[in-house]
TISE-944664 format. One record per atom (N, C-alpha, C): x, y, z. Coordinates in steps of 0.2 Angstrom, whole numbers, plus 5000, padded with zeros to 4 digits. Example, Ala and Ser with C-alpha at 12.3 -4.5 7.8 and 13.67 -1.06 7.14 Angstrom:
BEGIN
506649725039
506249785039
506649845039
506449895035
506849955036
506450005039
END
This chain:
BEGIN
485849985190
486449995194
487049985190
487049925186
487649915182
487749965177
487249985174
487250035168
487550105171
487350125177
487650185180
488350175182
488550115184
489250095186
489650105179
489450085174
489750085167
489850155165
489350195166
489350265164
489850305169
489850285175
490250325180
491050305178
491150245176
491750235173
491950275167
491450285163
491650335157
491750405160
491450425165
491550495167
492250495170
492450445173
493150445176
493650435171
493550405165
494050395160
494050465156
493550495156
493550565152
493850615157
493850605163
494150655168
493650705170
493050685170
492550735172
492250725179
492650745184
492450745191
492050805192
491850825198
491450885199
491750945197
492450945198
492851005197
492851015189
492950955186
493050955178
492450975175
491850955177
491250975174
491051045176
491251075181
491151145183
491651185178
492251165177
492651205173
492451205165
492151145163
491851145156
491251195156
490851195161
490251245160
490451315161
490951325165
491251395165
491551415159
491951375156
492251385149
491751405144
491151375144
490651395139
490251455141
490351475147
489951535150
489251515152
489051455153
488351435155
488251455163
487851505164
487751535171
486951535172
486851575177
486151585180
485651615174
485951665171
485651705166
485451655160
485851605159
485651555153
485151515156
485151495162
484551455165
483851495164
483851555165
483251595164
483051595157
483551605152
483351605145
483151535143
483451485145
483251415143
482551395146
482351425152
481751415155
481151445151
481351505149
480851545144
480751505138
481351485135
481351445129
480951375129
480951345135
480651285136
479951285134
479551335137
478851345135
478751355128
479151385124
479151395117
479251325114
479751295116
479951225113
479351175114
479051175120
478551125121
477951135115
477851195113
477351205108
477651185101
478251185100
478551175093
478951115093
479051075098
479551015098
479350965093
478650955092
478450895088
478650915080
478550975079
478751005072
479451005071
479851025076
480551015075
480850945074
480550905079
480750835078
480550805071
479950815069
479750795062
480250815057
480350885057
480850905052
481550875053
481750865059
482450835060
482450765057
481950725058
482050655055
481950665047
481550705045
481450715038
482050735034
482450775038
483150785035
483650725035
483550685041
484050635041
483850575036
483250575034
483050525029
483250545022
483450605021
483750625015
484450605013
484750575018
485450555017
485550485018
485950455014
486050375014
486350365021
486850405023
487350385028
486850385035
486350425035
485950425041
485350385040
485050375034
484450345032
484550265034
485150245033
485250165034
485250145041
485250195046
485150185053
484350185055
483950205050
483250215052
482850165047
482850095049
482650045045
481850025045
481550065050
480750045050
480450105053
479750105052
479350165054
479250155062
479250095064
479250085072
479850115075
480450105072
481050125075
481050205075
480850235069
480850305069
480350335074
479750305075
479350325080
479650325087
479950275088
480250265095
480850325096
481250325090
481750375091
481450455091
480950465088
480650525089
480450545096
480150495099
479950505107
480550525111
481150485110
481750495113
482050565111
481950585105
482250645103
481850705106
481250695107
480750745110
480950755117
481150695121
481350705128
481950735128
482450715124
483150745124
483150825123
482750845118
482650915116
482450955121
481950935125
481650975130
482150975136
482450915137
482950915143
483550965142
483750975136
484251025135
484051095137
483451105138
483151175140
483051175148
483151115152
483051115159
483451165163
484051175160
484551215164
484851175170
484751115170
485051065175
485651025172
486251045173
486851015169
487250985174
486950935179
487350905184
487650835181
487850795186
488150735184
487750695180
487050685181
486650645177
486650665170
486550735169
486550755162
487250735158
487750745161
488450725158
488450645157
488150615162
488150535161
487750515155
487150545155
486750525149
486950545142
487350605142
487550625135
488150575133
488550555138
489150515136
488850445134
488350425138
488050355136
487750355129
487450415127
487150415120
487750415115
488250455117
488850455112
489150395111
489250355116
489550285116
489050245112
488450245112
487950205108
488050225101
488050285099
488150305092
488850285090
489350285094
489950255091
489950185090
489550145094
489550075094
489150055087
488750095084
488450075078
488750105072
489350135074
489850165068
489550225065
489150265068
488950325065
489550375065
489750395059
490350435059
490250505062
490750525065
490650585069
490350645066
490550655059
490350715055
489550715055
489250655055
488550655054
488250665061
488550635066
488250645073
488250715075
488850745074
488950815076
488550865072
488450835065
488050885061
487350885063
487050835067
486450845069
486350905074
486850925078
486750975083
486651045079
487051055073
486851105069
486151105067
485951045065
485251045062
484751065068
484851055074
484451075079
484451155080
485051185079
485151255079
484751285074
484851255068
484451285062
483751285062
483451225064
482751225065
482451265070
482751275076
482551315081
482551385079
483151405076
483251475074
482651505070
482451465065
481951485060
481251495064
481151455069
480451465072
480551515077
481151525080
481151585085
481151655081
481451655075
481351715071
480651735069
480251675068
479551695066
479151715073
479351685078
478951695085
479151765088
479751795086
479951855090
480151905084
479751925079
479951965074
480152035077
479752055082
479852125085
480352125091
480652075093
481052075099
481652035097
482152055093
482652015091
483152005097
483252055101
483752045107
483551985111
482851975113
482651925117
482751855113
482651855106
482751795102
483451775102
483951825102
484651805101
484951785108
484651815114
484851795120
484651715122
484051695120
483851625120
484251585116
484351605110
484751565105
485451555107
485751605110
486451605113
486451555118
485951555123
486051505128
485951435125
485451425121
485351355118
486051335114
486351375111
486951365107
487551335112
487551365118
488051345123
487951275125
487251255126
487051185128
487251145122
487151165116
487351125110
488051105110
488451155111
489251145111
489451105117
489051105123
489251065128
489150995126
488550975123
488450915121
488850885115
489050935111
489550915106
490250895109
490450925114
491050905117
491050845121
490450825124
490350765127
490350705122
490050725116
489950675111
490750655108
491150705108
491850695106
492150645111
492050665117
492350625123
492150555122
491450545121
491250475121
491550435115
491650465109
491950435104
492650415105
492950455109
493650445110
493750385115
493350395121
493350345126
493150275124
492650275119
492350205117
492850165112
493350195110
493850165106
493650175099
493250215097
493050225090
493650245086
494050295088
494550315084
495050265083
495250225088
495750165087
495450115082
494750105083
494450055078
494350085071
494250145070
494250175064
494850175060
495450195064
496050185061
496250115059
496150065064
496249995062
495849975055
495249995055
494849985049
495250015043
495450075044
495750115038
496350085036
496750065041
497450025040
497249965036
496749925038
496549865035
496349875027
495949925027
495749945020
496349965015
496850005018
497450025015
497849965013
497849915018
498249855017
497949815011
497249815011
496949775006
497049804999
497049874999
497149904993
497849894990
498349894995
499049884993
499149814990
498849764994
498849694992
498549684985
497949714984
497649714977
498149744972
498449804973
498849834969
499449794967
499749764972
500349714971
500149654967
499549624968
499349574964
499249594957
498949654956
498849674949
499449684946
499949714950
500649724947
500949664945
500849614949
501249544948
500849514942
500249524941
499849494936
500049524929
500149594930
500349634924
501049614922
501549614927
502149594925
502249524922
501849474925
501849404922
501549404915
501049444914
500749454907
501249484902
501649534905
502149564900
502749504899
502949474905
503449424904
503249364899
502549344900
502349294895
502349314888
502149384887
502149404880
502849414877
503249434882
503949444879
504249374877
504149324882
504349264880
504149234874
503449244873
503149214867
503449254861
503449314861
503749354855
504449334854
504849324859
505549314858
505649244855
505249194858
505249124855
505049124848
504549164846
504349164839
504849194835
505249244837
505749274833
506349234832
506449184837
507049144836
507049094830
506349074829
506349024823
506449054816
506249114814
506449144808
507149164808
507449184813
508149204813
508549144812
508349084816
508749024814
508749004807
508149014804
508149004797
508549044793
508549114794
509049154791
509749134791
509949124797
510649104799
510849034795
510348994795
510548924791
510548944784
510148984781
510148994774
510849034772
511049084776
511649124774
512249084775
512249034780
512848994781
512948944775
512348924773
512348874767
512548914761
512348974760
512549014754
513249034754
513549044760
514249064761
514649004759
514448944761
514848884759
514948874752
514348884748
514348874741
514648934737
514748984740
514949044736
515749054738
516149044733
516849054733
517049124732
516649164729
516749234727
516749284733
517349314735
517349354741
516949414740
516849444734
516449504734
515749484735
515549424732
514849404732
514649384739
515149364743
515049334750
514949394755
515149454753
515149504758
514449524761
513949524756
513249544758
512949484763
513149424761
512949364765
513249364772
513849384772
514249394779
513849444783
513649504780
513349554784
512649534786
512349494782
511649474784
511749424790
512249384790
512449334795
512549374802
513049424801
513149464807
512549494810
512149524806
511549564808
511049514812
511049454809
510549404812
510849374818
511549364818
511849344825
511749394830
511849464828
511749514833
511049514836
510549504832
509849504834
509749444838
509949384836
509949324840
510249334847
510849374847
511149384854
510649434858
510349484855
509949524859
509349484862
509049444858
508449404860
508649354866
509249324865
509449284871
509649324877
509949384876
509949424882
509349434885
508849454882
508149474885
507849414888
507949354885
507649294888
508049274895
508649284895
509049254900
509049314906
508949374904
508849424909
508249414913
507749394910
507049384913
507149314917
507449264915
507549204919
507949214925
508549254924
508949274930
508549314935
508149364933
507749404938
507249364941
506949314938
506449264941
506849204945
507449204945
507849144948
507749084945
507549084938
507449014934
508048994930
508549034930
509149014926
509648964929
509648904927
510048854930
510748854927
511248844931
511948844928
512048764926
512448764920
512648694918
513448694919
513648674925
514348674926
514748624923
515348644921
515848594918
516548624918
516948584917
517648604916
517748644909
517948704910
518048744904
518748754902
518848744895
519548764892
519548834891
519848874896
519848944895
520148974889
520748944887
521148974881
520748954875
520448894875
520048884869
519348924868
519048944874
518448984875
518649054872
519249084874
519349144871
519549144864
519849094862
520049084855
519449084850
518949044853
518349034849
517949104848
517949144854
517649204854
517949254849
518649254849
519049294845
518949274838
518949214836
518849194829
518149214827
517649214831
516949234829
516849304827
517249344831
517149414830
517749454827
518249414825
518849454822
518649484815
518249454811
518049484805
517649554806
517249554811
516849614813
517249664815
517749644819
518249694822
518649724816
518949684812
519349714806
518849754802
518249744801
517849794797
517749854801
517849854807
517749914811
518449954812
518949924809
519649954809
520049934815
519849874818
520149854825
520449784824
520949774828
521249704829
520949674835
520949604835
520649574841
521149514842
521449514848
521949464850
521749434857
522049374858
521949344865
522649324868
522649324875
523249294878
522949264885
523249204886
523149164892
523749144895
523849164902
524449144905
524549064905
525049044904
525148964904
525048924910
525048964916
524948924922
524148924924
523748944920
523048944921
522748874920
522448854925
522048784925
521348804922
521048744920
520348744918
519948774924
519348804922
518848834927
518248794926
517948784932
517248744932
516748804933
516348804927
515848854927
515348844922
514948884920
514448874914
514748904908
515048854904
515348874898
514948914893
514348894892
513948934887
513749004890
513649014896
513449074899
514049124899
514649094901
515249134901
515449154893
515349114889
515449134882
514949184880
514349184882
513849234880
514049304883
514349304889
514649364892
515149394888
515649354886
516249374882
515949404875
515549364872
515249394866
514949464867
514549474872
514249534873
514849594874
515349574878
515849624879
516249644873
516349594869
516749604863
516349644858
515749624857
515249664853
515249734855
515149744862
515149814865
515749854863
516349824864
516949854862
517049874855
516749834850
516849844843
516349904841
515749904844
515249954842
515450024845
515650024852
515550084856
516250114858
516750074857
517450104860
517750154856
517750144849
518050194845
518850184845
519050124847
519750114848
520050074842
520650054842
520950024837
521149954838
521049934844
521249864846
520749834852
520649774852
520349734858
520749674860
520849664866
521249614868
520849574874
520849504873
520549464878
521149424881
521149424888
521649394892
521349364898
521749314901
521449274907
522049264911
521949264917
522549244922
522249224929
522649194933
522349164939
522249224944
521749224948
521649274953
521349244959
521749254965
521549224971
521249154971
521549114967
521349044967
520749034962
520549094959
520049084954
520249114948
519849144944
520049164937
519849234936
520249274932
520049344930
520149344922
519649364919
519649374912
519449444910
519949474906
519849544904
519649554897
519249604895
519149624889
519349694888
519849714885
520149784885
520149814878
519949874878
519949914871
520349974872
520550004867
520950064867
520550124865
519950124866
519450174864
519450234868
518950274868
518850344871
518750334879
518650274881
518450274888
517750294891
517650284897
516950294900
517050344906
516750404905
516750444911
516550414917
516750434923
516550404929
515850414931
515550474929
514850484930
514350444926
514650404921
514250364916
514250294918
514750274922
514850204923
514350164927
514050204932
513550164936
512850154932
512750194926
512150184922
512250124917
512850104916
512950054911
512649984913
512549974919
512149914921
511449914923
511149974921
510449984923
510049964917
509449944918
508949934913
508349974913
508250014908
508650034902
509250074905
509750074901
510350114903
510450174898
510850224900
511050274896
511650254892
511650284886
512150264881
512750314881
513350294879
513950334879
513950374872
514050444873
514150484867
513650484862
513850494856
513350494850
513450434846
513750374848
513850324844
513150284843
513250234839
512550194837
512350164844
511750164845
511450134851
511050064849
511050024854
510749964854
510149954859
509949894861
509449894866
509649914873
510349914874
510649924881
510549874886
510449814883
510349754888
510949714888
511449724884
512049684884
512449684890
512549744893
512949744899
512549724905
511949744905
511449724910
511549644911
511449614905
511549534905
512149514908
512749544905
513349524908
513449524915
513249584918
513349594925
512949534929
512249524927
511849474930
512149404929
512349394923
512649324922
513249314926
513749354926
514349344930
514149334938
513649374940
513449374947
513149304948
512749284943
512449214944
512949164944
513549164941
514049124941
514549134948
514349174952
514649184958
515249234958
515249274952
515849314951
515649394952
516049434949
515949504949
516149534942
515849584940
516049624934
516249694936
516849714934
517049784936
517249814929
517349884930
517549924924
518149964927
518649964922
519250004923
519350054917
519350114918
519350164913
519750224915
520450224914
520850274916
520750344912
520950394915
520850464911
521150464904
521750424904
522150424898
521750384892
521250354893
520850324888
520850244889
520350214885
520350144885
519850114891
519550064890
519150034895
519249954895
519249934902
519349864903
518749834907
518449784905
517949754909
518249684912
518249684918
518649624922
518049584925
518049514922
517649464925
518049424930
517849424936
518249384942
517749334944
517949264943
517549214944
517949174950
517549144955
517849114961
518149044959
518549014963
518848944962
518248894963
517748904967
517248854968
516648884965
516348854960
515748874956
515148864961
514648914960
514048904964
513648854962
513248824967
512748764965
512148794962
END
């Protein structure tokens, strides 16, 4: 009684009341003529049902997806008995409420064991194929009769397939399968993210290791060249050592850029806050790069407004930003002069690095701070990390880095730092 109540609930959920069942039969064209054909076919089926069922299960055992549901000879024997009863019942011609209920119940049972619909529905075609072969052999001289019986049988098959689909839907199989697929996709995405993070960490570790390994030999080169320059009073002999020193300093600057960009991206770069002598900072930067500017045919000057007070920020990080901006102007601007100046700005500080070069077209400015970035014109290219570092470093100090490049030429990088340094 309880089972019947559950099935009746399925019928109501599917919407198959008396009128609904009648419409479904009418749509398939199942009528009295079909009942006659099915009755005639039933006598033929009784003589062939055992062979059809044996061939049916032999076929199922040939596929892993269906074989895994048939785990013992006893189970197969029991299922064969049930299959024999079902096959013959399809030919009764009685498609009332009980028939609909039984087919929905079987569909729900198959959905409960997670038999995928393509395999369940595929078994209906297997019935048609097995029956067709035997009918062809039984009625070689009466093809019209064979086709009439087969047509009626196919109508029943499609009735059962429709009920199987209803059962899978009402049982929640579709929602359950979607949820499983979403979980699988989430697991795949999580694994992909974990693998990506591991790869990025491996790359970061390798980069850090290589960079640190490079800094040692470079420091040695710089120490030797500095010592050689102190001992050599001949200006002509000093020039090669000066070039070696500048090249080594440039490479050291690139290495430090790479290290600190990674640290800032990972949130590991800590600020060392102190009161900074801004005029002295600009003077030190100009003194370091004045010779390089003169070799490029440029002058390098500084100017600081007298009312400017000291700033509280990371002196070393700010100096590194200025170094990169000056080197960028020397290498890429194509101008004749570079000026460093500082002035108060909204209670904070503005430092500008200006050149008189060719300028930067508006369409190229956004790319300057990308990693990797596109380079301007046909001038000599470097790693492209200098300006990336500058922007990230200024923002880490709580400020902004802007570009001003009018159509008349020249470029100004403006560092704006707040009055209160970030913690």
